[in-house]
TORNUNU-391944 format. One record per residue (C-alpha): residue in three letters; x negated, y, z. Coordinates in Angstrom, 2 decimals. Layout:
! TORNUNU-391944
Ala, X, Y, Z
...
END
This chain:
! TORNUNU-391944
Unk, -59.79, -64.97, 50.26
Unk, -62.33, -65.81, 47.55
Unk, -61.05, -66.66, 44.06
Unk, -63.31, -68.78, 41.86
Unk, -61.23, -68.65, 38.69
Unk, -57.92, -67.54, 37.22
Unk, -55.53, -69.92, 35.48
Unk, -53.25, -68.34, 32.89
Unk, -50.09, -70.45, 32.81
Unk, -47.36, -69.51, 30.38
Unk, -44.43, -70.65, 28.29
Unk, -44.26, -67.97, 25.61
Unk, -42.57, -68.88, 22.30
Unk, -42.85, -65.40, 20.77
Unk, -46.09, -64.37, 22.49
Unk, -44.82, -61.60, 24.76
Unk, -45.53, -63.51, 27.97
Unk, -48.94, -64.54, 26.69
Unk, -49.91, -60.94, 25.95
Unk, -48.67, -59.84, 29.35
Unk, -50.66, -62.37, 31.39
Unk, -53.75, -61.65, 29.30
Unk, -53.46, -57.98, 30.21
Unk, -52.99, -58.77, 33.91
Unk, -56.06, -61.00, 33.77
Unk, -58.16, -58.25, 32.21
Unk, -57.41, -56.10, 35.24
Unk, -58.79, -58.83, 37.50
Unk, -62.11, -59.22, 35.73
Unk, -63.08, -62.79, 36.60
Unk, -63.47, -66.07, 34.70
Unk, -60.33, -67.84, 33.52
Unk, -58.84, -70.90, 31.86
Unk, -55.59, -71.16, 29.88
Unk, -52.71, -73.59, 30.39
Unk, -50.42, -72.95, 27.42
Unk, -47.10, -74.69, 28.03
Unk, -45.56, -73.49, 24.76
Unk, -46.41, -76.13, 22.13
Unk, -44.01, -79.02, 21.60
Unk, -45.13, -81.97, 23.72
Unk, -46.59, -79.81, 26.51
Unk, -44.16, -81.39, 28.95
Unk, -46.10, -84.67, 28.61
Unk, -49.30, -83.26, 30.14
Unk, -50.09, -82.61, 33.80
Unk, -52.26, -79.81, 35.17
Unk, -53.73, -78.85, 38.54
Unk, -54.73, -75.52, 40.06
Unk, -57.25, -75.67, 42.90
Unk, -56.86, -73.94, 46.25
Unk, -59.48, -71.32, 45.37
Unk, -57.98, -70.59, 41.95
Unk, -55.31, -67.98, 41.26
Unk, -52.53, -68.79, 38.80
Unk, -50.74, -66.16, 36.75
Unk, -47.51, -67.92, 35.79
Unk, -45.23, -66.41, 33.14
Unk, -41.88, -67.48, 31.74
Unk, -39.21, -65.76, 29.64
Unk, -35.81, -64.76, 30.95
Unk, -32.71, -66.10, 29.18
Unk, -29.40, -64.72, 30.48
Unk, -30.96, -63.79, 33.81
Unk, -32.49, -67.23, 34.42
Unk, -35.64, -69.21, 33.68
Unk, -34.71, -71.40, 30.68
Unk, -34.61, -75.13, 31.40
Unk, -37.41, -75.91, 28.93
Unk, -39.71, -73.40, 30.66
Unk, -38.85, -74.72, 34.12
Unk, -39.55, -78.28, 32.97
Unk, -42.98, -77.35, 31.67
Unk, -43.95, -75.22, 34.64
Unk, -43.23, -78.27, 36.79
Unk, -46.17, -80.05, 35.12
Unk, -48.55, -77.65, 36.90
Unk, -49.35, -78.46, 40.54
Unk, -50.88, -76.12, 43.09
Unk, -52.74, -76.81, 46.33
Unk, -51.72, -73.83, 48.41
Unk, -52.99, -71.84, 45.44
Unk, -52.09, -68.14, 45.16
Unk, -49.75, -67.34, 42.30
Unk, -48.79, -64.16, 40.47
Unk, -45.35, -64.59, 38.93
Unk, -44.31, -62.89, 35.70
Unk, -40.74, -62.84, 34.41
Unk, -40.58, -61.42, 30.88
Unk, -37.18, -60.13, 29.79
Unk, -35.80, -58.34, 26.76
Unk, -34.81, -54.99, 28.31
Unk, -31.41, -56.06, 29.70
Unk, -31.93, -57.45, 33.23
Unk, -34.09, -60.13, 34.83
Unk, -31.46, -60.88, 37.51
Unk, -32.30, -64.21, 39.24
Unk, -35.21, -65.27, 37.05
Unk, -38.03, -64.08, 39.30
Unk, -36.67, -65.64, 42.48
Unk, -35.99, -68.84, 40.53
Unk, -39.60, -68.88, 39.29
Unk, -40.75, -68.32, 42.87
Unk, -38.68, -71.26, 44.12
Unk, -39.96, -73.54, 41.34
Unk, -43.62, -72.70, 41.84
Unk, -43.53, -72.87, 45.63
Unk, -42.06, -76.36, 45.39
Unk, -45.12, -77.20, 43.28
Unk, -47.60, -76.11, 45.93
Unk, -48.17, -72.46, 45.02
Unk, -47.94, -69.47, 47.34
Unk, -46.56, -66.29, 45.81
Unk, -49.00, -63.43, 46.30
Unk, -47.32, -61.05, 43.82
Unk, -44.38, -60.90, 41.44
Unk, -43.51, -58.83, 38.42
Unk, -40.89, -58.29, 35.75
Unk, -42.18, -57.12, 32.37
Unk, -40.33, -56.21, 29.21
Unk, -41.00, -58.09, 25.99
Unk, -39.48, -57.65, 22.56
Unk, -36.12, -59.41, 22.67
Unk, -35.79, -62.62, 20.71
Unk, -32.83, -61.12, 18.82
Unk, -34.70, -57.94, 17.87
Unk, -34.47, -57.02, 14.19
Unk, -34.48, -53.93, 11.99
Unk, -30.68, -53.85, 12.24
Unk, -30.62, -54.48, 16.01
Unk, -33.80, -53.11, 17.63
Unk, -34.18, -54.39, 21.21
Unk, -37.45, -53.53, 22.99
Unk, -39.29, -53.61, 19.67
Unk, -43.06, -54.16, 19.98
Unk, -43.01, -54.56, 23.75
Unk, -45.28, -55.09, 25.57
Unk, -46.84, -51.96, 24.11
Unk, -49.94, -50.00, 25.05
Unk, -48.31, -48.45, 28.11
Unk, -47.18, -51.88, 29.32
Unk, -50.70, -53.24, 28.87
Unk, -52.15, -50.41, 30.99
Unk, -49.64, -51.09, 33.75
Unk, -50.35, -54.82, 33.58
Unk, -54.08, -54.24, 33.93
Unk, -53.53, -51.90, 36.89
Unk, -51.27, -54.52, 38.46
Unk, -53.97, -57.16, 38.04
Unk, -56.51, -54.94, 39.78
Unk, -54.13, -54.30, 42.68
Unk, -53.43, -58.02, 43.04
Unk, -57.16, -58.75, 43.34
Unk, -57.50, -56.03, 45.98
Unk, -54.69, -57.62, 47.95
Unk, -56.02, -61.16, 47.63
Unk, -59.53, -60.23, 48.73
Unk, -58.11, -58.83, 51.95
Unk, -56.04, -61.90, 52.81
Unk, -56.74, -64.84, 55.06
Unk, -53.34, -66.47, 54.85
Unk, -50.73, -65.59, 52.21
Unk, -47.55, -64.24, 53.83
Unk, -44.16, -64.90, 52.28
Unk, -43.25, -62.39, 49.59
Unk, -39.69, -61.32, 48.91
Unk, -38.66, -60.77, 45.30
Unk, -35.29, -59.68, 43.88
Unk, -32.61, -62.17, 42.98
Unk, -29.77, -64.20, 44.43
Unk, -29.32, -67.77, 45.59
Unk, -27.41, -69.58, 44.30
Unk, -28.62, -68.36, 40.93
Unk, -26.24, -67.01, 38.32
Unk, -24.77, -69.59, 35.97
Unk, -26.97, -70.47, 33.02
Unk, -25.85, -69.36, 29.58
Unk, -24.10, -72.01, 27.53
Unk, -22.36, -71.98, 24.19
Unk, -22.18, -74.23, 21.19
Unk, -25.37, -75.64, 19.61
Unk, -26.84, -73.17, 17.12
Unk, -30.08, -72.47, 15.32
Unk, -31.52, -70.10, 12.73
Unk, -30.93, -70.99, 9.10
Unk, -33.28, -71.06, 6.13
Unk, -32.82, -69.26, 2.84
Unk, -33.96, -71.83, 0.24
Unk, -34.67, -69.12, -2.33
Unk, -37.32, -67.40, -0.21
Unk, -38.63, -70.43, 1.72
Unk, -42.05, -71.62, 0.51
Unk, -42.03, -74.79, 2.68
Unk, -45.22, -73.68, 4.43
Unk, -44.22, -75.40, 7.68
Unk, -44.89, -72.39, 9.91
Unk, -41.43, -72.70, 11.49
Unk, -42.10, -76.31, 12.47
Unk, -45.54, -75.50, 13.86
Unk, -44.26, -72.61, 15.97
Unk, -41.16, -74.35, 17.36
Unk, -41.77, -75.14, 21.06
Unk, -39.18, -77.92, 21.17
Unk, -40.04, -79.64, 17.88
Unk, -36.55, -79.11, 16.52
Unk, -37.67, -78.08, 13.00
Unk, -38.83, -80.53, 10.33
Unk, -40.14, -79.52, 6.92
Unk, -40.40, -81.83, 3.91
Unk, -38.83, -80.86, 0.60
Unk, -36.37, -78.83, 2.67
Unk, -36.14, -77.42, 6.21
Unk, -33.98, -79.27, 8.73
Unk, -33.21, -78.04, 12.24
Unk, -31.84, -80.04, 15.17
Unk, -29.36, -77.58, 16.68
Unk, -29.08, -79.63, 19.88
Unk, -32.76, -79.02, 20.66
Unk, -32.88, -75.37, 19.58
Unk, -33.22, -72.87, 22.46
Unk, -32.71, -69.77, 20.27
Unk, -36.21, -68.52, 21.11
Unk, -36.57, -67.31, 17.47
Unk, -40.27, -68.16, 17.26
Unk, -39.53, -69.53, 13.80
Unk, -37.77, -66.33, 12.73
Unk, -40.48, -64.02, 14.00
Unk, -43.30, -66.05, 12.44
Unk, -41.75, -66.86, 9.04
Unk, -44.05, -65.25, 6.44
Unk, -41.28, -64.70, 3.88
Unk, -38.32, -63.90, 6.14
Unk, -36.55, -67.07, 5.06
Unk, -35.63, -68.01, 8.66
Unk, -32.76, -65.90, 9.91
Unk, -29.63, -65.92, 12.04
Unk, -26.15, -66.23, 10.57
Unk, -24.45, -67.47, 13.76
Unk, -21.71, -64.97, 14.66
Unk, -22.28, -65.32, 18.40
Unk, -25.99, -64.53, 18.11
Unk, -25.43, -61.63, 15.72
Unk, -22.73, -60.23, 18.01
Unk, -24.96, -60.54, 21.06
Unk, -27.80, -58.80, 19.24
Unk, -25.55, -55.89, 18.29
Unk, -24.23, -55.59, 21.85
Unk, -27.74, -55.63, 23.33
Unk, -29.05, -53.05, 20.87
Unk, -26.07, -50.78, 21.56
Unk, -26.05, -51.04, 25.35
Unk, -29.67, -51.64, 26.32
Unk, -31.63, -49.37, 24.02
Unk, -32.98, -47.11, 26.78
Unk, -36.55, -48.00, 27.69
Unk, -37.05, -49.90, 30.94
Unk, -40.37, -50.14, 32.76
Unk, -42.13, -53.08, 34.41
Unk, -41.47, -53.71, 38.10
Unk, -44.02, -54.98, 40.60
Unk, -43.72, -56.75, 43.93
Unk, -46.81, -56.83, 46.14
END
């Protein structure tokens, strides 16, 4: 099977999925285009991947599932029997049903799964007080991602037809996480009203004028605003989030490694 180009497709609010697919692509060594599904409004655009193009499709894992906003945006990308490499990026707890869910979504869209993977990315709730996979993907992850990319290309070059690939996970999927609407808060004393939080929010739930307002109903707790705030003004005070962060840091501090399915 000849591949003319790679398409990097990702929903990556805090950049961990983006860095991972970029590393996989480097291991493949051919020309590429980017379909970034992260910015607010991305769900309004449609994209196509040709039969002779390979898509690397990445999404984060929230509570063992692909978050609804990521699934919605991935569904704007259509394949044509196109080979796909699937990447579930999770925060060092478990990826559970996310990879098989991503497989089901993309195959409904016309892709054929040629490889799957589960990578670790710094958890959205990571902080100095509750370190959870801090700075992942790191250099070792990048090396493994590049090696994975090279192995995928070896496999693809030797294929005529793409056989079905089994990946871990259960159907029906585990129940999605719920909970009351919540969002990070802003410390008015340290906020400089730069608007970075609004620019980085993938759902457009933050507005900045002479103060910062957040629509809790639209917030997905991705913490892109927290991680990108230049003064540390954006932070969590929600007891449920702080409790979850402490639990994760206490129980899932041991390093996990990426998993690959070829």
